[in-house]
C-alpha positions as MATLAB code, in Angstrom:
seq = 'MSKHRRVKGSSKKAHRRQNVRWLVSITSVLILVLAGWIWLDSTEEDNDLSAIGKGENVVVQALKRVVNSLQPEYKGKIRFLVANLNSKEGRWFAEYHNVSRVTLLFFKPDGTKISTLNGEQQPDFLRRVFDRVFKLE';
ca = [
     -15.411  -41.759   38.677;
     -13.846  -42.166   35.250;
     -16.716  -40.158   33.829;
     -15.809  -37.279   36.145;
     -12.195  -37.299   34.958;
     -13.205  -37.106   31.301;
     -15.252  -33.986   31.934;
     -12.348  -32.400   33.743;
      -9.954  -33.307   30.852;
     -12.397  -31.980   28.266;
     -12.648  -28.756   30.204;
      -8.867  -28.286   30.086;
      -8.802  -28.909   26.334;
     -11.601  -26.410   25.765;
      -9.771  -23.865   27.904;
      -6.546  -24.398   25.908;
      -8.421  -24.024   22.614;
      -9.929  -20.778   23.841;
      -6.483  -19.486   24.864;
      -5.053  -20.407   21.456;
      -7.915  -18.587   19.720;
      -7.233  -15.469   21.805;
      -3.523  -15.664   21.055;
      -4.150  -16.026   17.315;
      -6.640  -13.138   17.370;
      -4.291  -10.810   19.258;
      -1.359  -11.734   17.003;
      -3.465  -11.088   13.887;
      -4.541   -7.670   15.153;
      -0.936   -6.736   16.003;
       0.243   -7.780   12.527;
      -2.489   -5.680   10.896;
      -1.630   -2.651   13.048;
       2.068   -3.010   12.202;
       1.332   -3.358    8.479;
      -0.876   -0.258    8.587;
       1.789    1.732   10.409;
       4.462    0.732    7.877;
       2.163    1.609    4.979;
       1.255    4.998    6.481;
       4.906    5.770    7.157;
       5.842    4.985    3.558;
       3.099    7.243    2.130;
       4.381   10.300    4.042;
       7.852   10.354    2.506;
       8.704   12.119   -0.713;
      10.496    9.685   -2.997;
       9.910   11.413   -6.332;
      13.514   11.381   -7.541;
      12.453   13.035  -10.786;
      12.232   16.296   -8.758;
      16.022   16.630   -8.975;
      16.895   19.438  -11.368;
      13.445   21.013  -11.328;
      14.381   24.283   -9.601;
      14.760   23.345   -5.921;
      17.662   22.596   -3.619;
      17.372   18.860   -2.978;
      18.773   16.495   -0.369;
      18.258   12.812   -1.125;
      18.625   10.508    1.814;
      19.123    6.789    1.670;
      17.995    6.494    5.290;
      15.152    8.870    6.116;
      15.467    9.120    9.885;
      18.870   10.772    9.552;
      17.482   14.252    8.854;
      13.775   14.005    9.727;
      14.153   16.307   12.721;
      15.611   19.075   10.525;
      12.989   19.078    7.775;
      10.660   21.640    9.406;
      13.547   24.136    9.798;
      14.335   24.035    6.069;
      10.807   23.934    4.676;
      10.701   26.040    1.524;
      14.511   26.114    1.274;
      15.373   22.460    0.751;
      13.266   19.616   -0.568;
      14.025   16.344    1.216;
      13.574   13.201   -0.866;
      14.007    9.555    0.093;
      15.657    6.999   -2.170;
      13.655    3.912   -1.224;
      16.311    1.238   -1.625;
      13.601   -1.427   -1.675;
      12.239   -0.066   -4.956;
      13.727   -0.527   -8.429;
      14.123    3.238   -8.890;
      15.757    3.675   -5.468;
      18.238    0.851   -6.062;
      19.122    2.256   -9.491;
      19.621    5.717   -7.984;
      21.909    4.331   -5.251;
      23.948    2.333   -7.768;
      24.217    5.268  -10.185;
      25.511    7.584   -7.453;
      27.539    4.824   -5.777;
      26.004    5.345   -2.340;
      25.369    3.144    0.671;
      22.409    3.006    3.032;
      23.338    5.973    5.222;
      24.129    8.663    2.687;
      22.923   12.164    1.878;
      23.283   13.561   -1.628;
      23.000   17.304   -2.243;
      21.713   18.703   -5.560;
      21.490   22.275   -6.868;
      18.189   23.497   -8.314;
      19.479   22.654  -11.825;
      20.133   19.026  -10.788;
      23.907   19.254  -10.454;
      25.206   17.067   -7.637;
      27.060   19.328   -5.196;
      28.164   16.968   -2.480;
      27.749   13.614   -0.748;
      27.822   12.915    2.972;
      28.206    9.359    4.310;
      27.264    8.048    7.717;
      24.815    9.213   10.349;
      25.526   12.732   11.589;
      24.413   14.914   14.481;
      21.693   17.526   13.753;
      23.989   20.506   14.538;
      26.583   19.270   12.064;
      23.903   18.722    9.398;
      22.573   22.269    9.914;
      26.058   23.670    9.235;
      26.418   21.452    6.156;
      23.001   22.425    4.751;
      23.639   26.138    5.321;
      27.107   25.965    3.741;
      26.266   23.706    0.786;
      23.123   25.620   -0.197;
      24.498   29.033    0.879;
      21.527   29.649    3.149;
      23.350   31.938    5.597;
];
């Protein structure tokens, strides 16, 4: 009878080990998917801050989701850049212009800073600001 109990106990341990392996495998896959998504997201943004003053209207955002929905409307009129505050260049840019995380900076084509807007804003308000600041209407 004791032999029978050992087999039953061994079976439970094997089952637990199998469950742990599945859990580790699923967690690993989820981490890889998340890392890939973050990497892909970071490659799609334009964070070439040297573009300021090179002949285009520029809006630099310290938090990219603020104006993402408006980018297609202003394609060819405004270049949207992202100051990646996790990079050395992005941190320097934010310090130089004395900005926080949720800030938009507006630059003329010659690189002159026109205006700064702090805080998250509604899309309709941003449209009016873009049109007025860059004299698009």
